[in-house]
N, C-alpha and C positions, 0 to 999 in steps of 0.2 A: 370556525374550524376549517383548517386547510383541506383542500381536495387532494386525494392521492395522485401522485405523479409517478411515471416510470423512472426507474433509476438503474444504473449499471454499476457493478463493483467487481473488484478483483482483489485477491489476497496476495500480499507481497511476501516473498519467501527468500530465505538464505539457503543456497544449494552449494554446500562446500565441495562436493565432488559430483559434477554433473552426470558422469557416467553411472553413478550409483542411484541416481534419482531420489536421494534422500534429502529432505528439506525441513526447515524450521520456519513456521509462520511468524512474521515480524511486523506485519502491518496490513492495512486495508486502504484501498483507493475507492472513492465513491463519486460518481458523476450523476447529476440530476439536471439535464438540460432545461427542463421547464422552470426550475428554480434558479438557473444560472449558477449551479453549485458544482464545484470540483474541489475536493479536499482529500487529504490522506491523514491517517493516524498511524504513526510508526512508534514502536517501542522494542528496542533490542534488549533482551534479557541476557546480559553479558555472562553471568555465571553459567546459565544453561547453554549458551553458545560455546563457552570454553569446554564444557564436557562433551558437547555434540561434535565440535570441530576444533580441537586444541591447536591446530597449526594455522588457523586463519588469523589474519591481522585485524583485530577488532576495531582499531582506530580507523582503518581504511573502510571497513564495512560500515561503520557508523557514519563516516563521511559520505559515502554513496547513498545511504538511506536518508540522510538529512537533506539531500538534494530533492527528494521526491515531493515533500510538501511545498518547497520553494517553486518547483515547476508547476504544481497544481495552482499556486497563487499567482503565477505569472511574474514572480519576483525578477527584478532586473539581473540579479546575480545568476539566474538560471540560463542566461544567454539566449541564443536563437530559439531554443525549444520553448522557453518561457514566453516568447513573443507570438507563438502560434495561437490560433483560436482555442478556446477552452476545450472543445470536443476533440480537436486534433491532439492537444496535450494528453488527454486521457488515453487516446489510442496509441500514442507514442509510448506512454508509460506502461501500457499493458501489452505491448507487442511481444510476441514470443521471442525468447532469447536463450542462448546456451551459455549463460554466464552465472556467476555466483549469486547475483541478485536477479530474481525472476518474478513473474506474476502468474497466478493461476489463470485458467480460462476465465473469461468475463461471464458473469452471471447477471440476471436481471430480476427485478421485482417492482413492487409499488410501495410508496411511502408518502406520508403527509409531511414529515419533517426529515429532511435529508441529513442534517447534523445528528439528530437523534438516532437515525438508522445507522449512520457511520459508527457511532459509539456502540450501538447494539452489536453490529457485526464484528467490531474490534473485540469486544468482550467475549463473544462467542467463538471467534475464529483464531484469535491470537493469544489472549490471556489464558494462563493456566489457573486453576482454582486458587492456588496459594497466592497468586498475584492480586486477587481482588477480595480477599477475606478481610 
């Protein structure tokens, strides 16, 4: 059995109108340095976003969101950001921004399995009940 390790996570949000501070959760980023783990789970519920923000260009939003797991993985396509050390990539991804794609404040916890915790947080924070029935 694996020993519990400290992890940090943030929820990824789409914020159509920053001044209104309304958002829709679309993903989770989780970092567990002891396990050398950094990954994100992203899922854009397009019909829900269309109701929530009918004027947003969904293709552009999906494109921005799809960059997040690539940055986590250090994918060559993620450019200079992807070449940063793993922990620096997490901090870059979770930095406060006033844009359409934002992250929540960073939260911490303990887990034995970082991938399992990422899935748990994703189910809890992003998925709506009808998505996982």
